Structures are given as structure tokens and as C-alpha cells.
Residue, then its C-alpha position, 0 to 999 in steps of 0.5 A: l546332677k546325679a545326686a539332685g535327681k536321686d529319689r525324684s520322679r521324672f516325667v517327659a514334657w515333650h518328645e519326638p513322635g515314635e520315640k521310645l521312653s523309659v519314663p512316663t509323659l506329662e500327658e500320662l500324668i494328667e490322665r491319671g490325676d485327681d480332678a478334685d479341687l486342690d487346697p490353695p497355697a498358704e502364700p503366693g508363689r515367686t518366679v525366678i527367671l535367669t538373666s541372659g548371661t551376655t556379660g557373664t554367668p546367668k543369674g537367677a532374678g527372683r520376683s514375687q507375684p504382683k499385688n494388683l493389676d498395675p503391671a498389666v495395665s502399664l503394658l496394655a495402656t500402650i500395646p493393644l492386646h485384648s481379651r481372648d486374643l490368639t497370641f503366637i509366642a515365638a519367643p522362648l518361654f524361659h526368657s522373660w519376654g516370652f514368659a511375660h506374655f504367657s503370664l499376661g495371657l492368663v489375665l486376658s484369657s488368651t489362647f496360646l500358639v507355640q512351637r518347638r523351635f523357631d523357623p522363619e518360614a514355618t512361622l509365616k506358614a503358622i500365621e496364615e494357618h492359625r490367624p493369630d492376632n499377636l506375634v511375640v518375638v525377639p529382634v533376631m527372629m524379625q531379622r530371620i524373617m526379613d532374610l527370607p526371599p521376598a517371594t517367600r515372605r509374600k507367599y503367606d497371608t499374615s494380615s491377621l496380625k494386629v500386634v508384633a511385640v518385640s523385645g529382648s535385645s536392641l532393635p535396629g531402626e532399619l529392621a523395624t521400618n523394613f519389617m513394617d513396610e512388609f507387614g504393616d505398622v504393627v511393631y511395638n518395641l519394649y525396652g527393659s531388663t529381667e531386673v527392672a521389667w519394662a522401662s519404655i515402649a516404642t509404638p509404630e508411630d515412634l518407630r516411624a518418626a524416630p527409627g531406633t528409639a526405645g520409645r517412652p515410659p508407659y503408665r506409672t513408669t519413671i525413667r531418669l538418666y544420671n551421670d557418674k556423679n549421680q546427677e540427672v543429665a539434661p535432655g540430649e545428654t547421655g546418662r546411665i538409665f535408671v527405672a522405677s516400674g513398680f515391678e522390679f525384681e527383689g534380688y539375685t538368688g544365692g546372695v549375689e550383689t543386686k543392681a545399683q539404685i538412685d532415688g528409688l530407681m534401679s539401674t538397667g546397666d545401660v546408657g542412653r539419652f532423651d530426644e526433644n520429644g521425650r523419646l529414649f534412645v539406648e546407646g549401649r551397655d554402661d560397661e561396653m563404653i570404649v575409650s579410644g584416644g581419650e574419646n568415649v564411644f558406645p558401639r550401638e551407634v556404629e552398629d546401627l550405621i553399619a547394619g543399615r547397609r544393604e549388604v550387611a546381615e548383622v554386625a557387632v562392635i567391641g573395643v580391643k586393646d591398642p598400644q597407642f590409643g588404649q582401645r580401638l574399635k573392631a567390627f565383626v560383620v556378617k554379610k548377606g548371601g552373595a553380597k560384596l563388601t570389603e573392609a574399606d567399604v565399611k570404614n569409609h561408610v562410617k567415616s562419611n557419617l560419624a566422627r573419625y574416632k568412631v571408625p573401626r580400625d579393624v573389620e572382620f567378616l564372620k559367617e554368624l555372630p555368637r548368640n545365646t538361646t534368647g538371641k542376644v549377641v554374646k560379645r564376650e565371646l568375640a572379645e575372647r576370640e580376639e584375645g585368643g588370636k593375639q595369644a596365638d600371634s605372640a606365640a608364633k613371634p619367637a620363631r620368626e625372631s629366631s630365624a632373623t637371628e640366623k641371618a645375623v649369625a650367617k654374616p660373620a660366617r661369610r666374612s670369616k670364609a673370605t679371610s680364611k681363603k686368603a690366608t690358607a687356600k687349601p684348607a679353605r677349599r676343603g671347608k668351602p663347600a660346607i661353609k657355602k652350603a650352610t650359609a645359603k641355607a641360613a640366608r634362605r631361611s632368614e630372608p622370608a622371615n625378615k620380609k614378613a617381620t618388616a611388613r608387619p609394622a607397615r600394616s599397623r601404621a596404616g591401621a593407625e592412620s585410618 
């Protein structure tokens, strides 16, 4: 990093008021710049956006400038953004969703409202003060706004909003309907990825009629679902999602292997299904499928069900290793402040609404879920946490086993003591106190360890039965 910055000019883009700086700011650079027209570049530039990195190290996804306005038309045909709107971009500008609206706003001559960092109440206050037409967010931002007390949410006038455009991760159906109940039917949910751009858009009508849907493909966009044999699946069946939007990326930087393609369509890495009305439902990542006891389970369905409980703030479900079933489901749940919710409550709720094999065998309550800078839950950190806990348990087991061994050794000592006492009374009396004291210590040390060791299998059997 030091070498990369050598002999290069540095400028500060933003700083705290009153902060002393050793390098000039961008404002100072602009003030002393030349106002003369610049020579246009020989060819249009390219953009490189980093992927979110939820499944590994972020990769650079390169994309050339569009040759026409078709990409903009695809979005504008479904999301009613207008020229010269005031657009509040709360989503990170380094994320593809925030950057997309920044680029789209240049086409529409929009005015942008941005903030240094996201704060739910400060966002509502800015909406009342500046009266934006559109708000661009990721789902976790909507959740943070809805987590505010009702009196706080209703304190601010947000009636200027005509569009709340949301993307970046899955939008739970309950969150979408609750948000629209509060702020009006203004939510438009776009499903896509850094690689394929967009795939589908759910309008407020879609979200009301089919909560949890990702909507339908917009103008000049094709979605097909394929099985493992690269054959299209029928409506209602689950398949791998492939998209042709006309604005797919050109490949990862550094020569990293690109996304799979079938018939000119590019994989999103997700699986989903179409309902009878042509609406897409995303069921999860292709590589997140959990095979438990021979049954295939995608976490999204279980997560959405648990998230629908009023006591739950957020939830993530992963597959963990199980010696009997291969894998089992584990749910990580964040409770709303002051909510009372037990592991049994969560399991019974799933058991009452879904198939038995979809019930999480373990439920762990956390203060918060690990997220990246774009608000996506990083499930690999939960998996690493689970694996780390298992390693800690296995490291502790030899100590407990050795304590149990002490008890086995102590028994012959008691038998030999009785034999010695009968044969030669005097030597036994001289050795007796020492033997009794040692035997008692061994027994005391071994007894709790033995109880603990026998209790563990009982718990694992109960978990398997549930």
C-alpha cells in the first residue's frame, strides 16, 4: 500500500469540521482548476463495482458504458422516476444499487441528496426537511426505520415520497407490507446482482398481492429457471435463476472465472420459482441449499416465516454438520428489544407452518447478525462461528474424559484397601488415611465429570427427536 501511494497526489474528499489536514481537499482542487473545456477521451470509460463478498472475497465486476438508453428504459418502464426529481440516495454509493441510481440520475437531471452515514431518524428528518421525491435504500435500512418507536416514525412528514426503491438483499414480505402500511404504497423492490444487473422488479401491487415476491422481469429482460440438467423447469418448480438483461457484466478483474451461462442467459447464483401469475420468488442461494436427512431445504422460506413473528428483529438460517442427518438447520435470531421468545417458541412456530424436516434443530439468540458494508448478512461468519464453537468443545472433551478415567482407577484402589486391611491390620491402618484421602479426591473430581458426560448424549437425543 505504501508503494502504491508513492509519487501520487492525495486529496481529502470529506473530513470532520475543524479537522487539521496535511493534504488539500477536493474543494480546494476545484477552486484552483482550469475552467476550459477538456478533450474527450478516445473511448468511453468502464466501471468496476466490487461484489458484496458474502460468500468470499469481493471480486471486481467490470462493465462498459451502455451503447443506448435501453438499460434506463428497462428500469423507468416499471419504477416511476421522473426528470429533475430530488432523489435521496441513502444506499451506499460504492454499492451497485446506490451507484445505479447515481448514474440514472445523471440521465434524468436529478438532484441528489446524500448523507455521510445512515441513521434511521436522521433520514426521516431529512425527508421532512428537503422533501425528496424518491428514496433509495437497502432492506436493512427499511428495517431500522421500522424499528423506531411508532411515535418517532409518525413525528416526521414523509408525504413527499413517491418511490422508495429497495434492493441489495432479500426483502421479507412482512417488512414490505408493514412499511407500506406506514408510508404508503411506494415500495419498488428490484432483484438482481452485480453481475446480471437487474432481473425482476416487484411493484407495490405485487408486494400487496404476493408478499415476498421479487416481481416480474421488466422491459427487454428474460428470466429462465433451469434444473441441474440444464433443462427449463415448469411453473411452480424450483430451479436455478438465469437472466438476460442486456447489461450483464463482462467478467471479473484479474481473470477470475466468470458466471455460468445457458442459452445466452447468465446465472445469478440463486434458485427460485414462478407462481401462476408469473411472479418470481427467490428461495435462496444455490450454494446455500441444505440437505438434511435426504430432504432439500432452502433457508429463505424458514427465515421469512420466523421473521414474521412480532418478537423477531432479524433472523438467519444456515446448515451445520450433523452425524445422523448429514446437515441440520440452525437459526440465529435477534429479538426485538424486551421481547420474550424461547427456542421452543421458534421451533413450534416453524413446526406449525412448514414440513417437519424444515424445523431448525438449534436456535441461538444473538444481539445482532454480522453484516457487510452494504447491509447483507454474512452467513459464512455464522458458519465460522459455529465451527469455532465445535472446535472449542472438542478441545475440552479430553479433559472431561481424563476425569472419568480417574474414577475407574479409584475403584481398584478401594478394593485393594479392603484386602490389605484384612491381611495385615497394622500396615493398613498406617496407610489407610492416605489411601482414603486420595480415593475421596478422585471420586469427587470424577463424579461431576461423569454426570456432565452422561447428560450430553441425552440432550443430543432430544434435539434429534425435535
